[in-house]
Each structure stands twice: as structure tokens, then as C-alpha cells.
N, C-alpha and C positions, 0 to 999 in steps of 0.2 A: 323886537325881531318878529316878523310874521310867523304864524304857526306853520308847522310842517304840513306839506301836502301829501296825500296818498292814503290808502287804506290797504286791506288785504287784497293783493292783486295789483297794486300800484307800487311805484318806486319814487324815490327822491334823492337828490344829491345836494350837499351843502359844503361850503367852505368854512372851516373852523374859525379863521380870523375875520374874513369879510362879513360873515353872517353872525359873528359874535356868539358862537355855539358854546355850550358848556355841557358837562357830563350829566347834570340833572335834566336838561332839556332832551338829551338823547334818550335817557331812561324813560321820560314821559312819552316821547314819540314811539318808542318800541312797545310801550304798554298799549298803544292804539293798534298794534298788530299790522304794520305795513308789510307788504311782501318783501321789500328790500329797501335798504337805506345805506347811503354812502356818505362818509364825512372825509373831506380832503384837507391837506395842509395842516395836520395836527402837529404842534411842536412836540418834539421827543424829549421827555425829561431826562433820558439817559445821556443825551449828547448836547443839550442846549447850552451848557456852560462851555464845553469844548468848542462848539461851533462859533459862539460869540467871541471867544478868545482868539480863534483863528482869524476871524474877520478883523479884529483889532490889529493883529500882527500884519495882515496884508495891507490894510488901509494906512497904518502908520500914523498919519497926522491926527486922527480922531481917537487914537488909542490912549488909555491912561498911561501916565509917564512912569509909574513905579508899579512893582508887583503888589504892594499894599493897596494902592488905589484901584488896581485891577480887581483884587478880591472884593473890595467894597462895591465896585460897580457890578460885579457878578451877582452880589446879593440882591441888587435891585432888578435884575433881569427877571421877567415874568417866567415862572416855572412852567414847564411843559406837562404833558400827561404821560404817565407810565403806560406802555403797551399792555402790561398785565391787568390794568384796570378794565380793559375791554373784555378780556377773557373772564374776569370775575363777574362782569355785568351779564354776559350771556349764560353764565352758569345758573342764573335765576330765571331766565326767559327762554322760550322755544325758538332760539335763533342760533345760527352758526356765524362765526366772524372770521374775516380774512384781513390780516394786517400786512401791509406792504409799503415799501418806500414810495414816496411821491415821485412821479416821473420828472426827469430833467430838473432836479432840485438839489442844491448844494447846501441847504440849511438844515439838513437832518430831519425834516418833517416826514410824516408818513400818512397813509390813508387807511381807513377802515371801511369794510363793507359788511353789512349785516343782511342775512337772508333767512326768511322764515323757513322753518324745517318742513313745512307742508308745501312750500313753493318749489317749482321746478326751475333749475338753472337754465336759462336761455337768454338770448339777446333781447327779447321783448321785455323780460323782467329786469335784466341788468344791462341797460343801454350804456352805462358808464363803466362797465367792467374793462379793465386794462388787459392788453395782451403783451406779455413780456417777451421781447425779442432780444436774444443774446447776440452781441456783436461778434463773439468768437466762442469756440467750444470751451466748456468748463475746464477741461484738462490743461488748457493753455495758461491757466492762472496759477498753476503750481507745477513743481517738478515731480518726477517719479523717483522716490528714494531708493527703489530696488533696481533701477536701470543700470547704474554703475556696477553694482554687485553682480548683476546678471552678466554684463559684458566681461567683468573680471574673471568669471568662471567659464564663460562660453569660449572666449578667444583661445585660451590654452588648450581646451578640448578639441577645437577645430584644427589647431596647428598639429597637435599630437595625432589626430586621425589622418591628416593629409601626409604626415611623415611616414605612415605605414604603407602608403601606396604610391607616393610620388618621390622623385629625386629632389634633392635639396634645392636645386636651382628653380624647380617648378612650384615651390611653395611660396605663396604670397608673402611679401615682406611686411605687410600691414593689413590689419582688419579694422573695419568700421561697422559698428552696430547701428542700424537704422530701424525706426518704427515701420517704415514702408519705403519702397523704392519710388523715386519720383518718375512720373510717367508723362509722356507727350500726349497731345490731344488724340493721337491715333492709338493710344494704349501701349506704346512701346516704352522701354526704359529710356529716360532722358539722361543720357550720360553727362551732358554739360551741367546738369543740376546736382550731380552727385558731389558730396563734400570731399574735400581733399583729405587723404588718409594721413592726417597729422596727429592722430591720437596716440600712435605708436611709431616711433622713429625707426627708419630702416637700420638694420644691424649691419654695419660695414666696418671698414678699418678705422674710420674716424670715431666710431662709437665704442671701440674696445677699451676696457679699463687700462689706464697707463701707469697706475701706481698701486701699491698694496692697499692704500686707503680707498681708492676708487673701486678696486676689486671687492673688498670686503663690504663696502657700502652698496654696491650693485647687488651682491648676494643677499643683503638684508632686505633691499627693496623687492627683489624677486620673490623672496619667501613671504614677505609681508603683504604684497599685492597679488600674489598668486600667479605670477608670470614665470615662464621658463627661463627667460633671460632678459636683462635690462641693459640698455646702452647708456653711456655717460651723458648723453644729451636728451634723454627721455625726461619728460615732465612728470613729477610725482602725482599731481592732481589729474593730469590727462590720462594717466594709466589707471585711474580708479581710486586714487587716494582722497581722503577727506580729513577733517579736523581730528577725529578720533584716532585714525590711523597715523596721523602726524604726531600725536602724543605718544603712541606706541613706538614710533620711529625714534623719537628723541630718547626714549628709555633704552632702546636697543643700542643706540649710538653711545650712550653713557656706559653701558656694560662692555661694549666692544672696544671703544677707544679711550675710555676713562676721562671723558670731558663732559661738561654740562653745556649742551647746545641749547640756546633759547628757542622756544617753539616758533617765534617769529622768523627765525632764520630759514625754517622749512618753507614758509610762505614767500619770503624774499628771494630765496635761492632754491627753487624747486627741482633743479637738475642735479644729477649725481656729480658732475664735474664741479658745479658751483658749490655744492654742499661739502665736497671733499676739501676744497680750498678753505672753507670756513673751519672745518675740523682741524686741518693742518695748522691754521693760524692759532686756534685755541691751544693746541698741543705745544706749539713753540713758545707761547706766552704764558703757559701754565706755570705758576711758581712752584718751587720745590716744597713739598709737604714736610714740615718739621714734625718728628714723632711726638706724640702727645705724652705728657708726664702722667704716669699712672701709679697707684699705690704699689709698693713692693715690700714684702716682709724682710726683716733684717737677716734672717737665716738664708733666704734666697739671695739677698744681696751679697752675703759673705761667700756663698757657693759660687756665684758669678765672678767675684773678684779672684777667688782662688783658682778658678778655671782659666781666667785670663792670664794670671801669673804663671801657671804651668805652661800654657801655650807660648808665652814669651821666653821662658827659660829653655824650653825645647828648641825654640827658634834660634837662640843664641848659640846653642851647641852645634 
């Protein structure tokens, strides 16, 4: 491989695979004190096995036929370089290092850029420096775990506040919590872009509990979810429920109805009316519990028999 070009004030860029670069050569080049040095397409030892396995599964025809042969083939795969090796390297030298994923690459490779501590970061020194452009905001890659809890507490407070100053017919039947109101190009509220208020069903005659089971179940939901009232067609998860609350719900159902409701039923039948039918079905099919045989002292057994005999004699009289 030709020697690296550059000195203090210069910069160079190499491809790890094409230029057959190794760790010892990089150490030697950095000892010559270049202003900056970039190495691209470095195999990542952390994921090289997983990436190769994924490629085999996608290609299909060229993949090993058994898991054993796949393990043997993975042992022959050239091992990559641990990213920690570069931080260990600059700990001995007057350089800073930046480790980042290779652009438009699905092989798990990464790039490293070394810059001398006495050099100034600018485009003249780092012509190969990448600019990371996000295709969408970071917050869109995950949910807000507190948003549901916030809505569960906010909506009852809004309803309670409005009931103090408005008649019942003027209180909105549904509330929807949004991060921001959708706007038109003119800056006005875009009413057509507003989501339908389906997170809380309108409380009407069709939503009123129709049986003692539905009534008791609706009360449990209202207490557990923090709502003032719940309709029989409301969805447990749309009202703010989640897996932990679903577990608490099954526990309360067991205490209130005396049945063991599987947790999956809450996910399969998330409405009060649906879950009430499941509870009624369990109650109707629940076998009669036979009393358990327990140890009893002979003295207690004799007292019990004498008491039963007295009751029988008095009944005959």
C-alpha cells in the first residue's frame, strides 16, 4: 500500500478495505502528526456476525443450510475492528477521534476521523467531514410515555372546571389532547386536519351500563383510569390504559366477580360491553368449588355432631 500523504496542516482519507489498511499502519501515520486523518468503511466487530447472518437469510440460495454450518461459516468471517480500539489509540496520542456510521451503508461499517489537537476544525482541514442530515425529528422515533398519563389527568380536570360554569348541554362530549393545533398556510386553525374525537366515546343512552356486571365494570374502569364516567363502548387503551393497568384490572375483576380473567381478554375485548360478556361467560361456566378436606380434632368433630343432632331433634319437635 502506498504511504499515507500529508503532514501537520494536511489531511488524508483512506478506505479500510480498498486500501488494505490496518491498525498498525494508522498508528504509524498518526505518529507522523498529520493535521487530520479519516478512515472509511471499517468493519464493525460488534455487528459483523449479525450482518453476515442477515445477508444469508435475505439471499437464501447462498446461505448455509443448517445452523451448525452457519456457525462454522461465521468463524471464517474476517473479524472487524472494535470501535473502542480507536479511543484506546488516541489516549496515547495528541488527537481527538470521531466515530460515526458510514453513510448509506447497510453492512454495519463505520468511519473514524482523527484531528490533531492543535489543528482548527474547518472545511479546509476536514474536506471529508460528513454533515448528518436527519430525515425527521428525533422525537418521532419514540413515543412520549407521559403523554397518556397527562391526558388521563387533564381531561377530568377540564370537564370538572367546565361543569362549574356551563350547563350540561354546553360541555363538550369528548376531549382530544394534541401537541399542537394544525394550521393552514395563513396561520389559522385547519379544522379539516383535526383528528376525530374518538379517544372518548360520547356518553349517550347507548353507552349507559345495561347490567350489574357492566355497571360494576364501568366503575372499576373509571376509578382505575381516572375518568369521571365510562361508557360501555369506550376502549380501555384509548382511555389511557396500558399493560400495567390491564394487569391491575384483571386483579380487580377477580376480587369483584370471583373469576380469573386471562390478561389476553383485556386486549382482545377492550370495551366494557365486550369484557362484561366474557365475565358473564366465565361465571356461568365456573364449576362449583368442593370444600377442601382439612384436619379436624376429634373433640371438635364430636361437638359438631352433637350440635347437629340437637338441631335435628328440635326440628322434629
